[in-house]
C-alpha positions as CSV (number, residue, x, y, z in Angstrom):
1,M,0.0,0.0,0.0
2,N,2.7,2.5,1.0
3,T,5.7,1.7,-1.0
4,K,4.1,0.3,-4.2
5,L,0.9,2.3,-4.5
6,G,2.0,5.4,-2.6
7,E,-1.2,5.3,-0.4
8,P,-1.3,5.6,3.4
9,W,-1.4,2.3,5.2
10,E,-3.1,1.9,8.6
11,D,-2.9,-1.0,11.0
12,Q,-6.6,-1.9,11.5
13,V,-6.0,-4.1,14.5
14,G,-3.7,-2.0,16.7
15,D,-1.9,-2.6,19.9
16,T,-4.5,-3.0,22.7
17,V,-5.1,-4.6,26.1
18,P,-8.0,-7.0,26.7
19,A,-10.4,-6.3,29.5
20,D,-11.2,-9.7,30.9
21,P,-7.6,-10.6,32.1
22,L,-7.4,-7.4,34.0
23,M,-10.8,-8.0,35.7
24,A,-9.6,-11.4,36.7
25,R,-6.7,-9.8,38.5
26,R,-8.9,-7.9,41.0
27,E,-7.7,-7.9,44.6
28,D,-9.4,-7.6,48.0
29,W,-7.4,-5.4,50.4
30,G,-10.4,-4.7,52.6
31,S,-11.5,-1.3,53.8
32,N,-8.0,0.0,54.5
33,L,-5.5,1.2,52.0
34,A,-3.3,-1.4,50.5
35,P,0.2,-1.5,51.9
36,G,2.5,0.6,49.8
37,V,0.2,3.5,49.0
38,A,1.9,6.7,49.9
39,V,-0.1,9.4,48.1
40,L,-3.4,9.9,46.4
41,T,-4.2,11.8,43.2
42,A,-7.5,12.3,41.4
43,G,-8.5,12.5,37.7
44,V,-11.8,14.2,36.8
45,D,-13.8,14.1,33.5
46,V,-16.8,16.3,32.9
47,Q,-19.6,15.0,30.8
48,G,-22.9,16.6,29.8
49,D,-24.9,15.0,32.6
50,R,-22.3,13.9,35.1
51,I,-18.8,14.2,36.5
52,E,-16.6,11.1,36.8
53,V,-13.8,10.9,39.4
54,Q,-11.1,8.3,39.8
55,I,-8.9,8.2,42.9
56,V,-5.5,6.5,42.4
57,G,-3.0,5.6,45.1
58,W,0.7,5.6,44.3
59,G,3.8,4.0,45.8
60,R,7.4,4.0,44.9
61,D,8.3,3.6,41.2
62,E,4.7,4.5,40.4
63,E,3.1,1.3,41.5
64,A,-0.6,2.1,41.4
65,W,-3.8,1.1,43.2
66,V,-7.2,2.2,42.0
67,I,-8.8,3.4,45.3
68,D,-12.2,4.7,44.3
69,Y,-14.3,5.5,41.3
70,R,-17.3,7.8,41.5
71,V,-20.0,8.9,39.0
72,L,-21.7,12.1,40.2
73,W,-24.9,12.6,38.3
74,G,-26.4,16.0,37.8
75,D,-26.1,19.2,35.7
76,P,-22.5,20.5,35.4
77,S,-23.9,24.0,34.4
78,G,-25.0,24.6,38.0
79,P,-23.2,24.7,41.3
80,R,-24.7,21.7,43.1
81,L,-22.8,19.1,41.1
82,W,-19.5,20.9,41.6
83,S,-20.2,21.1,45.3
84,D,-20.6,17.3,45.2
85,L,-17.2,17.0,43.5
86,D,-15.7,19.3,46.1
87,G,-17.0,17.0,48.8
88,V,-15.3,14.0,47.2
89,L,-12.0,15.7,46.7
90,N,-12.1,16.9,50.3
91,G,-12.5,13.3,51.5
92,T,-9.9,11.0,52.9
93,W,-9.1,7.3,52.3
94,G,-7.3,5.5,55.1
95,E,-6.5,9.0,56.5
96,L,-4.8,10.0,53.3
97,P,-6.2,13.1,51.5
98,V,-6.1,13.7,47.8
99,R,-2.9,15.6,47.2
100,A,-3.4,16.7,43.6
101,T,-6.3,16.7,41.1
102,A,-6.3,17.1,37.3
103,I,-9.7,18.2,35.8
104,D,-10.1,18.1,32.1
105,T,-11.4,21.4,30.8
106,G,-11.3,20.6,27.1
107,G,-14.8,19.1,26.9
108,H,-18.1,19.9,28.5
109,H,-18.8,23.0,30.6
110,T,-15.4,24.5,30.3
111,K,-16.3,27.7,32.0
112,M,-17.6,26.0,35.2
113,A,-14.5,23.8,35.3
114,Y,-12.3,26.9,35.1
115,E,-14.2,28.6,37.9
116,F,-14.0,25.5,40.1
117,C,-10.2,25.3,39.7
118,R,-9.6,29.0,40.0
119,T,-10.4,29.1,43.8
120,R,-8.7,25.8,44.6
121,L,-5.2,26.2,43.2
122,A,-3.8,26.0,46.8
123,R,-5.2,22.5,47.0
124,R,-3.5,21.6,43.8
125,I,-6.8,21.2,41.9
126,W,-5.5,21.9,38.4
127,A,-7.2,22.7,35.1
128,I,-5.8,20.6,32.3
129,K,-6.2,20.1,28.7
130,G,-5.0,17.1,26.8
131,R,-2.9,17.3,23.7
132,G,-2.2,14.3,21.5
133,G,0.9,13.6,19.5
134,P,4.4,12.2,20.0
135,G,7.0,13.8,22.3
136,I,4.6,15.9,24.4
137,P,5.6,15.6,28.1
138,V,3.2,14.2,30.6
139,W,3.3,17.4,32.6
140,P,4.5,20.8,31.2
141,R,7.3,22.8,32.6
142,R,5.1,25.9,32.7
143,T,1.4,26.8,32.4
144,T,-0.4,28.8,29.9
145,R,-3.0,31.5,30.6
146,I,-4.2,31.7,27.0
147,N,-7.7,30.6,27.9
148,K,-11.1,32.2,28.5
149,G,-10.8,31.7,32.2
150,K,-7.4,33.4,32.4
151,I,-6.2,30.8,34.8
152,P,-3.2,28.6,34.9
153,L,-3.9,25.8,32.4
154,F,-1.7,22.7,32.2
155,I,-1.3,21.1,28.7
156,I,-0.6,17.3,29.3
157,G,0.7,14.8,26.8
158,V,-2.2,12.3,26.7
159,D,-0.6,10.0,24.2
160,T,2.6,9.8,26.3
161,V,0.5,8.9,29.4
162,K,-1.6,6.4,27.5
163,D,1.6,4.7,26.2
164,A,2.7,4.3,29.8
165,V,-0.7,3.2,31.1
166,Y,-1.2,0.6,28.5
167,A,2.2,-0.9,29.2
168,R,1.4,-1.3,32.9
169,P,-1.5,-3.9,32.7
170,K,0.9,-6.2,31.0
171,L,2.9,-6.4,34.3
172,S,1.2,-9.3,36.1
173,E,3.3,-9.2,39.2
174,P,3.4,-6.5,42.0
175,G,6.2,-4.0,41.8
176,P,7.3,-0.9,39.9
177,G,4.7,0.2,37.4
178,A,2.1,-2.4,38.3
179,I,-1.6,-1.5,38.6
180,H,-3.8,-3.1,41.3
181,F,-7.6,-3.2,41.0
182,P,-10.1,-3.6,43.9
183,R,-12.7,-6.3,43.9
184,R,-15.6,-3.9,43.7
185,L,-14.8,-2.6,40.2
186,D,-17.3,-4.0,37.6
187,A,-16.9,-5.1,34.0
188,D,-17.9,-1.7,32.7
189,Y,-14.9,-0.1,34.3
190,F,-12.5,-2.5,32.6
191,R,-14.2,-2.1,29.2
192,Q,-13.7,1.7,29.5
193,L,-10.1,1.3,30.7
194,T,-9.3,-0.7,27.6
195,A,-11.5,1.1,25.2
196,E,-8.7,2.5,23.0
197,R,-6.0,1.0,20.9
198,V,-2.8,2.5,19.4
199,V,-2.8,2.3,15.6
200,T,0.2,2.8,13.4
201,R,-0.2,4.2,9.9
202,F,2.6,4.9,7.4
203,E,2.8,8.0,5.4
204,C,5.7,8.4,3.0
205,G,7.4,5.5,4.7
206,R,7.2,7.1,8.2
207,P,5.3,5.4,11.0
208,I,2.7,7.6,12.7
209,R,1.1,6.3,15.9
210,S,-2.3,7.5,17.2
211,W,-4.8,6.5,19.8
212,Q,-8.3,5.5,18.6
213,P,-11.4,3.9,20.1
214,K,-11.7,0.2,19.5
215,R,-15.3,0.8,18.4
216,D,-17.3,4.0,17.6
217,G,-19.1,5.4,20.6
218,E,-17.1,3.3,23.1
219,R,-17.0,5.0,26.5
220,N,-13.5,5.6,27.9
221,E,-14.0,7.7,31.0
222,A,-12.2,5.1,33.2
223,L,-9.1,5.4,30.9
224,D,-9.3,9.2,30.8
225,T,-9.6,9.7,34.5
226,F,-6.7,7.3,35.2
227,V,-4.6,9.3,32.7
228,Y,-5.5,12.5,34.4
229,A,-4.7,11.1,37.9
230,H,-1.4,9.9,36.5
231,A,-0.7,13.4,35.1
232,A,-1.6,14.9,38.5
233,L,1.0,12.7,40.1
234,H,3.6,14.1,37.8
235,G,2.5,17.6,38.5
236,L,2.8,16.9,42.2
237,I,6.2,15.4,41.9
238,S,7.4,18.4,39.8
239,E,6.5,20.6,42.8
240,L,8.3,18.5,45.3
241,L,11.5,17.7,43.6
242,P,14.2,16.6,44.2
243,D,12.9,13.9,46.5
244,P,9.1,13.8,46.6
245,W,8.8,10.4,48.3
246,T,10.4,11.8,51.4
247,V,7.6,14.4,51.5
248,F,5.0,11.6,50.9
249,G,6.3,9.7,53.9
250,D,7.7,6.2,54.5
251,I,6.3,3.4,52.4
């Protein structure tokens, strides 16, 4: 296709992760936090009729535990739903608070998301916008204020994070980079987490990778919110260098 006909070639299968094996690896660590969790971050996705929140616990070498997943139903154009979100982010899990939050402002109800983040910067509740493409860092060195809210906006490299996230489920043993899932997560969560695939197409002999849904209309909020929570961890670490884990405490 590419070298003989001069037409772009696209891998129709793509590199992906199946949902069922991940669901089979669910663990039961009870009502307490799993040993090894040192810090919590949150990722938030705003939809037309709800806000979805994922709380992720992190240990050394970015070993991860999915701590909580909430779907807050309501109208994001009004204050009540945002008050519900604030209550979740003010909560504690095993006495640990959420240390940093990344809220996607690139979709629904951008103005309300900006206003929510504006008054909560001291709590590291950050407005983010994802940007695809190779070479974009997970967390930027500096913010931009070129937005309607005139607030600090962090542009995160979503493809870079997704590459890292999709490599992690292939790690079946505990340790650096592994992801642990609690027993209470249902099949829908794992379908959403694995809803995308990375596809390679060739143009003029050069491979170009991109992330695409496996099927049209597939929900992917579990993946997006995990990506945002992962980005929030990198934002937190960038503030606490050179040794953030000392600040987080003993593990």
